[in-house]
N, C-alpha and C positions, 0 to 999 in steps of 0.2 A: 504494500499500499504506500502511495506517495505521501510526502509530508504536507500538512496544512498549516497556514499561518495568516493571521489578519488582525485588523484593528477593529475593535468593538467599542463604539463610543456611546456613552450614556448622557442623554440630553433631557432637558426639561426645565420647568419653572422652579424657583426656589422652594426648599422646604418640602419636597415631595419624596424625600428618602433616597436620593441618588447615591450618596456616599455610603449609606447602609447597605444598599444593594451591591455597590462596587466592592466593598470590603467582603461581603458574603461570597461573591463570585470569585474573587481573587483567593480568599481563604486567609487573608491577613488584614490587620487593621492598619491600613495605609492613610485613609482619609479621616480627618477628625469629624465627629459627629455631635452636633448639639441640636437643640430644639429651635435655635434661632435661624432665620433665613440668612442667605449670603455667607454661610460658614466657609464654604469652599471658594477659594479666590483664584487658584491656579488649576491648570489642566494636569492631572496626575495620572501616570501610567502604572497599572498594576499587571504583572505579566504571569501567565499560567503556562506551564510547560509540562508536556508528556512526550513520550517517544514519538507519538503520532502527530502532535500539533503544538502550536504556540499561539496563545490568545493574548493580545495586548488590549486590556480594558483601559478605557480612559474615562476618569471621573472628571466632570466639568463644572464650572460655576453655574448657578441657576441663571436662566435667561431673564434679564430685567432691562428696563429702559434706563439708560445711564444718567446720573445726576452729577458725576464728577469723573475725572480721568481714570481713576482706579476702576470704577465700574465699566468704563469704555474698554479697558483692557480685559476684564472679565468676560464681557460680551464677546470680544474678539476671539478669546479661547473657545467659547462655545461655537461660534460660527466656523472656525477652522475645523473643529471636531465634526461638524456637519459635512464638510467638503472632503475629508480624507478617510472616511469610514468604509470598511468592508461590510459591516453590519451596524445598523443604528438601533439603539434602545431608546425609544422615546418614552419617558416616565411621567405619569400623572398620578393623581389621587382623587378620592371622592369629594374633596373640599375646594380644590382650586376652580376658579372660573376658566372654562376652556378658552375664552377669548382674551385671557390676561396678556398674552403676547402673541396675538394672531399673526403678526408679520413673520415672526420666526417659525411658527407652526405652518404657515403657508409655504415657507422654504422647505421644511421637512416633507410636506406632501408632494412637492415637485421632484424629489430626488428619485433616482433609479436605484438607489441602494436598498437592500432589504430592510424593512422596518419591523421591529418587534416592540409592540406597544404594551408597556406595563402599567396596569392599574394597581397601584400599591396601596397598602393599608386597608385591605378589604376585610381584615378582622374587626374593623371599627363600625361596619355597616351591615344592614340586613340584606338577604338574598335579593329581595325585590329591587332594592337600590342598586345592587351590582348588576342586575339584568338590565336596568335602564342605562347604566354607564357602558356596558358592553355594546348595546344597540347604538348608543350615541357615537361612540368612537368607531364603531364598525362603519357608520355612515360618514363620519368626519374624515377618516383616513382609510379609504376603501382597501388600499393595497397592504395594510399592515396585518400582521398576525397578532392577536390579542392575548395577553397573559395576565389574568387576575392573580394578585400576589400579596403576600405579607412578607416583605424581606426581613422584617424584624423577627418574625417567628419561622423563617426559612420555608414558608409554604410556597410551593410551585417553583422555587428557585432552581432545583435540579432539572426540571422539564425545560426551563429557559436555557440552561447550560447546555442540555443535550441538542437543543435546536440550533444554538449558536455554533456548536461543533459541526453540525450538518451543513451550515451555511458557509463556513470558512472556505476560502479559495485555496487551491493547491499553491504552496509556496514554501521555499526554504525559510527558516527562522530569521527574524529581523534583529533579534538580540541573542546574546549568549544564552545557552540553555540553563544556566544557573542564575540568570538575572531575575530579580523580583520587581524591580521598578527602575525608572530612568532618573530618579531624584537621589541626590546625595544624602548621607546620614544627617548632615546639619539641617537640611530642609525639614526633616521630620521632627527633629528636636525643636526647632523654632515653632512648628505647628502644634506640638504638645503643649508648649507654653501659651500659645495664642488660644488653644482650646480652654485652658483653665481661666483665662481672662474672659472668654465668651460665656463661661459658665457662672463666673463669680461677680460680674459687673452688669449694670442694667443700662437701658436706653442707648445713647449714642456711643458710649465709651468703648465697647468691643469693636465697633466698626471704625473707630479712630486710631486703632493700634496696629502697628506692624512690628514683628519681632525679627531681630538680627542676631545671628550667633557671631560674635566678634572674635572669640578664642575657643579652640577645641584642642586641648593638649592631652594626649592619650599615652598612658603608661601601661604596663603589663596587667595591672589589676585596678586602675583607677582612671577617671577622666575629669579633667578640669575644664569647666565650661563657663564662659562669660557671655551673658545674654543682654542685649540692649533692647529695651522696650520703648519704641518710638510712639509718641502721642502728637496730636495735630495742633493742640492749644495748651498754653500754660496752665490753665485751670484744671485740665485733665490730668496733669502730672501728680497733683495732690490727691486726687481721687484714686488713681492707680496705687500710690504709696499707702494711703490710709493713715489713720491716727497712729502716730508712733511707729509707722512702717508695718502695721499688722496685716493689711491687706496684701501688700507686696510679699511679705513673709509667707503667707498662705499660698500664694501663686508659686513661689519658689519651692516650698515643701512638697506640694502636690505634684508639681511638674517633675521634680527630681525623682519621685517614686516611679512615675511612668517612663521617664527617661532611662532609669536603671533597668527597668523590666524590658525596654526596647533594645538597649545595647548590651545587656547582660554584664554590666560592670558597676562598680561603685562610682557615684558621680558626686563631685563638689560643684554645685551651681551657684553662681553669683549673678544677680539681676540688677540692672540699673534702668532708670527711666530718663528719656531725653525728649525735649520738645523739638520736633522737626515740623515747623510751622506749615500747616495746610499741605502736608506731604501727600495727600490723596490727589492733589492737582499739580504736583511738581514733576515734570518730565524726567529730570535727571534722577531724582530719588526713585521713582517708579521703575525706570530701566535698570537702575543699580540693584533693585530687589526682584528682578526677574519678570517684570510685567512688560508685555508687548504693547506698544502704542501705534496709532495710525501713522 
């Protein structure tokens, strides 16, 4: 049997569970997951290898109408994933409005790429409502195959995986067979810290933060990490730090636990907060932190 390989890109509006599904398909926790929309900012590859095939799953930011340059970059990641896929997973859930980003959905409908339309979170609705959704999406995207699913509870994930393998084109592998992702270790460490900020702070604060790993010094049994937390305004610095540094200490402690589990070594983590004024609209800052601009 010849080898198969291809790019399977997961697209959809914010907060429909794309990262949960991506992690489940890859079998590793690569994308951070919170209940907040816009948690994913980058396009992240997760690679599944067997002797017969290689699947490069691509988790993407939720599709949104941009309000600043950071969101423009996030939308660009999603659009590029629409154009270079061998298989598209378009993900929705019972609660989003189907016309939320109808321009992007129109582009999905025009593609010749196979579309697997996932209706996620079906464990939260009755069968009658699910039947309505299946009928709606069958009419809305006639060429798609529909997969009702609960990614959180692993319901119907394996059937989706089996269909993906069937649709893969014949191809040699694109990455080394022992590769899990295209991202370096530092990227995931920064994402772990950002996840704690998303969990612990409210309103605008989590969306005004970017995490940079300034130092990563590794010895045989220990890693020294220095992380810089960028905020967009001076007033946000004090909120991140908290009274007598209590909030920042919590972020550091909880992040260190997950980083140690991730890299399988003891970690000494030092965190600092820096005001990088209006960084979400600064071209040089965004490019320097891996965001693509127009």
